[in-house]
N, C-alpha and C positions, 0 to 999 in steps of 0.2 A: 305615163301609168297611171290609172284611175283607181280610187278606192272609194269606201263610203265616207271617207273624210275629206275635209275641205283642202288639204294640202298634198303636195305631190311626195310620193315615196320613192321616187327616183334618187340616185346618187347625186350629191351636190360637189361639183368639181369646178374650180376656176370661176366661181360665180355663177355657173348654170346647172341647171338640172339635166340629168343625162341617164340613159339606160346603160346598165352593164354590158360588156362584151358578150357575156354568156346570156342565153335564154333562161337559164337555171333561176328560179326564184325561191326565196325563202318564205315560208310560211308562218305568220303570226298568229298565235292563238290566244285566246282569252282562256286563262288558266282556271277560271271558275265555271266556264261552259264547255271547254274544249272545242270551241267553234274558231274556224279561222276568220279573224277579223280584217286581214291585209295581206298584201304579198309584196315583198320588197326583192330587190335584185340581189343575186349571190354574187358579190363584187369579185372579179377575178384579179389574179397578180397584175396584169397589165392595167387594169382599172385602178388599183392600189397606187401603182407606180405613177400613173397620170396624176393622181392627186398629190403625190410627194412632189413630182416635178412642177407642178403649179404652186405648191407652197415655197419651192425653193427659189423659183423665179421671183415670187411675190416678196420673199425676204431679201434676196440678192439685189434685185432691181426696182422693187416697188416702193410705194410711198410709206408704207405702214411702220416700219422699223424707224423711219427719219422723221415721222411726225413729232410734234411735241407731245408729252404726256397730256397735256389739257386737250390737245385736238383728238387723241384716241379716247380720253375719257367721255367727250361729247358723243362719240360714235357708241360707245357702251351705253351711255345713258338712253340714247335713241333705241337701241336694242332692249333695254328694260321696259321703256315705254310700250313697245309694241308687244312684249311677254305681257305685261299687265293687260294690255287690251285683250288679249286672248288667252287669259287664264282660265275661263270656263272649258275652253277646248282642250288645253292642256290637262286639265283634271280629268275631264271625260275619257282621254286617251289613256292617261295613267291608270285609271281604274280598269279599263279594258285590257290593257296589254300586261300591266305588272301585278293586277289584282289587288290593289290598295283599296282599303276601305275609304269611305269618302273624307273623313276626319282627317286621314293622314295625306291623301291626295291633295287636299285643300291647303296643306301645311307644309310640312317637311318635303314633300315631293315637288312642290310647285312653287309657292309663295316664298318660302326660305331662301331658294337659290336666287330668286329675283332680288330679294333684300341683300344677298351677298353682292350680287352685281352692282346695286346702287351703291353700296358701301365702298366697294373698290373705286368706283368712279368719283364720288363725291367726297370720300375721307381719305382713302389711302394714297391715290394716285396725286392729289394736289399736295399732301404733305411728305411724300416719300422722298428720301434723299438721293435723287438721281444723278446728282453731281456733289462733289465737295471738294474743296482745295486741299492739295497735299502740303503738309507742312515742310518748309525748307529745311534741309539739314545738310550736315557736312559729312560726307561718307570717306572714312579713312584717309582723310587729307586730299582727296582727289577733287573735290570742289564742291560747291553749294549747289543741290539740285531742288527744284521745286516743280509743282505741276498740278494736276488735276486727276481726281478719281471719279470714273464714270460706271454707272450700271447700265449694261446694255442687254437686249433681248438675246436669249441663248442661241436661237436660229428656228430651225425647223422642228417642231414638236409632234411626236405621235402620241395621242390621247387615247387610251383604250380602257373604256368604262364597262361596269359590271351591270347585271340586270335588275338587281334589287330596287335600286333607286335610279332609273335611267336618266330623267332630266337633271336631278340634283347631281349626281355624280359626273355627268358629262360638262355640266355649267361649272362645277368645282375645278375643272381642269382647263376649260375654256376660258373663264373669266382672267385668271392669272396669265394665261399665255398670252392672250390678246393685249391685256394691260401692259405687259413686260415689252410688247412691241415684236413678238414672236409671229410665226406663222405655223399653222397647225393642220393635222389630218386627225379627224375624230373618227374612232370605230366604236360604235355601241355593240352591246351583247347582241347576238342574232335573234335571242328570244324577245327582247324589249327594244327594237330599233327606232319605232316611230317617233317619240318624244323628241330623240336627238336629231332625226331627220328634219323636224320641224324647226329646229334651230337655224336651219338655212333660210327659211323664210324671215326670221328675225334678222339675220345678216343682210339680206336684200333690204328690207324695210330701212334698216339703220345706213345704208350705204357704205357697208364695209367693202374695201377695195377687193376685187376679184383674187382668188388664190390665197388670200389670208386665212380663211377657214374652208376646209374641205371636209365632206362627211361620206364616208363609204361604209357599207355593210360587210358582211362576211364572217367568216369562221376562222379556224386555225391558220389556213393558208395565208388569208389576208393579214392576220395578225403578226404572223412570223415575218412577212415582207416588211412591215412597218418596224418590227424590232431589229431587223438585220440590214436594211437598205442603208448604205453609205451617207444618202443625201439626208438622212435624219440624224439631227444632233442630240435630241433627247427624248426619252419615254416616259410617260406618266401612266401607270397601269393600276387599276383598281380590280381585285379579285381574290381568287384564293391563294394560299401560299404556295401549293403544288405549281400552279401556272406561274406564279410570280418568280419562282426559282427558274423556270424556263425563260421567262423574259429577261432576267437578269444575266443568264448565261448567254442568250443569243445577242444582246446588247453589246456585250463584252467584245464580240469580233471586231466593232469599230470604235470602242471606248466611248461609247454614248453615255451621258448623264442618265441615271434611272431614279424615278420617283416611285415607290411601291407603297400602296395602301391595302394590306392583305387582311388576314383573318384575325378573330379573336375569340377569347373564351374568358370573358371578363367577370371579375369577382365583385360581389355585391355584400360588403362585410356589414354585419349587424352586431353591434354590440349589446350587452345585456341592458343599459340603459336607453335602447334607441326608441324612437317613435315607431311603434309597430306598424300602425296606420300607413305611414309613409314608406316604410321599409317593405310592406306587403304590396303596395302600389308599384313600386319600383321592380319588384321581383315579377309581380304579374306582367308588367311591360315587357320584361326581358324574355318572357316565354311567348307573349300574344303579339306583340308589335310587328306587324307586316309578317304575321305567322313565323315569327323568330328569324327572318330573312334579313338579319343586319350584321354587321361584323363588330360593332360596338356596343350592342346591347348586353345587358347583364344576366348571364345564363348560369353563373355558379353563385348561389346564395350561401355564403358562409356566415353561419349564425351562432352566438354564444348559447351553449348548451342549456342555460338556465331558461331561455325564452324559445328554444327550437321547437318544442311541440306546440306551443300557441302560435308561433308564426306558420307553421305547417297548417294547422287547423284552419287559420285565417285564410291562407293562400287557398286551401282546397275549395272553401266557399266562394272566393272571388272568381276561381276557375270555373266552377258550376255556373256562374252567372255570365260567362263568355257566349257570345252567339256566334257560331261559325257558319258561314254560308257566302252566297254570291254578294261582292261588295256594291253591286248596284242596288240591293236592298238596304233602306234606311236602317233597319234593325241590326244589322250585322256589324259585329265588333272585331271579327277576324276572318280574314279571307284566305286564299288557297296557297300553296306552294307553286312555284312556276311552272314545273313540269311533272310528268308522271315519273321520269327518272329520279327528280330530286325528292319526290314522296318515297320511292323505294330505298333511297339511301337512308333517309330518316327513319323509316320503319326497320330497316336493317339494324341501325345504331340502336334503337329501342330494345330490339332482341337481344342485342349483344349486352345491353345494361342489365336485362333480367338474368342473362346467363352467368354475369359475373357476380350476381347476388344483391345488386340493388333492388329496391322495391318500388313499384308503381303505385301511388296514391290516388292519382287523378289522370285520367285519359289513357292513353296508349294505342288506341286503335283509330279507326276512321268513324267521322260522325254519322249517326244513322239518319236515313233518309236523303243523303246526298249521294245519287248515283253517277252524277257528272261532276267534273271539276277534281283538281288534285289537292283534296282535303286532308287533313290529319287532325285529330283532337288534340288540343293543348295538354301536354303531359308532364307530370312532375314526378321525379324519383326522390326517395330517401333511403337511408342505410347505404349512403355513398361514400367511398373512399376517394380521395383526391387521385390516387393511382389508376382507378378505373378508366376505361376507354372512354365512358360517357362524360368524365369529369376533364379529359384531356383533349378530346376531339371536338371540333366545331361541328355542329348539327346542321346549322343554317335551316333550322325548322323549329316548331313550338315545343320545344323541350327544355326543361330546366332541371337542375340538381340541387338539392339542399345538403350541406356538409356542416356538422356542428365543430365547434372549437372551445377551448377552455381559457386561453390567454390571448392578450394581443399579439405576442409573438409568434403564437401558433397560428393565428388568423393571418398575419403577413407572410408566413412561410407557406401556408396552403395558397394564398393569393398569387405568391410569386413561384409556386412550383407548377409552371405551364410554360409551353414554347411560345406562347403568345404575351403580348403587353400592351394592348391596344386602349382600354379604357378600365374604369373601375368606380366603386362608391363605397363611402363609409357612412354608416348611421350611428349617431351617438348624442346624447345629451351634453356630453362634454366635449365641446368643439375643439379644445386644444388637443385632447387625446386623439380625435378625429383626424385633426390637421397632422399630428406626428404620425399617424398611420399612413395618411395619405402621401407623406414624403418619403415613406419606405416601401411603397408598393411600386413595383418597376413597370409603369404603364404611362402612355402618353397623357391621359386625361383623366383626373379624379373628381367625382361629384362628392360634396359633403351634404348631408342631409336635404337631398332633393335639388342642389345646385346643378346646373346643367350647361356645359359649354357646347352643346349639341347643335344649337341653332345660331351661335353667336359668332359673327364673322371676325371678331377680334380676338378669338380664341384659336391657338394652333391646333390642328388636327393630326394626328399620326400616332404611330406606335413604337415600341421597344421591341427587341429581339426578332422574332419571326413574323411581327405584325407589320412590319415595313421599314423603309427608308424614307426620310424626308417628312416635311410638314405641309398641309393644305391650308386653306381659309386665309383671307386677309393679307396683311404685309408678309406674314409667315409663307404663305403660297405664293405670292408674288416672288419673292426672293428666290425660290426654287428655279423660276424661269429666267434668271438674269445671270449674265457673266460680269466679272468686276475687271475693269481695265484701268492701267495707270498710265498717264500720259505726263511725261516730265520733260523739263527743259533746264538748261543751266541758267542760274540766276547771276546776273551781273551787277 
């Protein structure tokens, strides 16, 4: 199958590019122009089963799980080198299929996952405790036992990524799975499959053994085959909490391990003594970063009542300076939503916010002069109560809410009054007070005064409550893909 791109958009199974069994194709559209930029196969259930079978054979019979960690690390480093060589291509594809503005495409979308890959191969794998001795003990007078504790790859892994950060999210699963000695089947979102399919080229260039990494496209049927097939040992899923519940239930049929990275409605707490310039920048990013299509971005600004009006006034000015448009244009600072359906969902929630009594002080409609593309104005609500739908529901669009508070206890209560718990932030000149608040907010990662774990491979990433199960990145992500085995023998 040929496209305008230099890489194949065929499926990648058992080390080979292949068409799907069906003639049906998925049309990949540029969300800024609505133009079709590529076609990829609509993988059938037999296609997915072929990929799972290849991964199963590679794990049970192939060399990858039995290689020393240093040998696997060398292959991963070769993958990183090939990715670095082709970064301009990755950036261009990301801008076209995901609608990222260039600054985002060149950093979090592409360079950051490559940095994570290098960190895994160069730092984590060489120092990780793959084996350690078991201390000799006398067990209830039975005798002295000693042995070895080993960490081994979990098995065949289904890796299901979301559309908003296609390469980043795929690599955050591929990296620890391969580092652990697992084999995998990766399924990207049907709206943004191209960057994930390109990973097959990197695997080939690095000399990854056949079947270790397989890449299939497809929709609900393909995903359900991955989550229910008994040959799959672990499912790692990133997406909405609604689909996450389905994945969790489907995986239960064969008692698979499940790692879930789901939604968020993260709180940005701004105390009275905060640096408002920094707090406004973070609130602006919470609305406009990738058009709000991020699970961990700060979409609820919880601000002390004494500085509420000033923060809102500054944020309105900042929002007025946002340039919405085609990411291909250098002046654009916010791109489109991924599909017309996603835009409709966001617009419906905006209407719900107005109906519930919240007030729009910026945005609320579609940008003038943009007849093509799935664009929405960056939108800010005030007069918001935390019980409102717009304060509880994840928009996944460029919409933020501002909620006032009087005391630190009230700020923490509002922050925790959410079904989600993925991320958060605290702004205060009193770092001790900010740290105390951070310890009380029930979320997986809290930034104080602009600190960010968002690109740090040494920081665990994951959520509390309905934001997910498990952690990603670095040794924390590696640990999710490992089993623990005790081998003991009698001491004489």
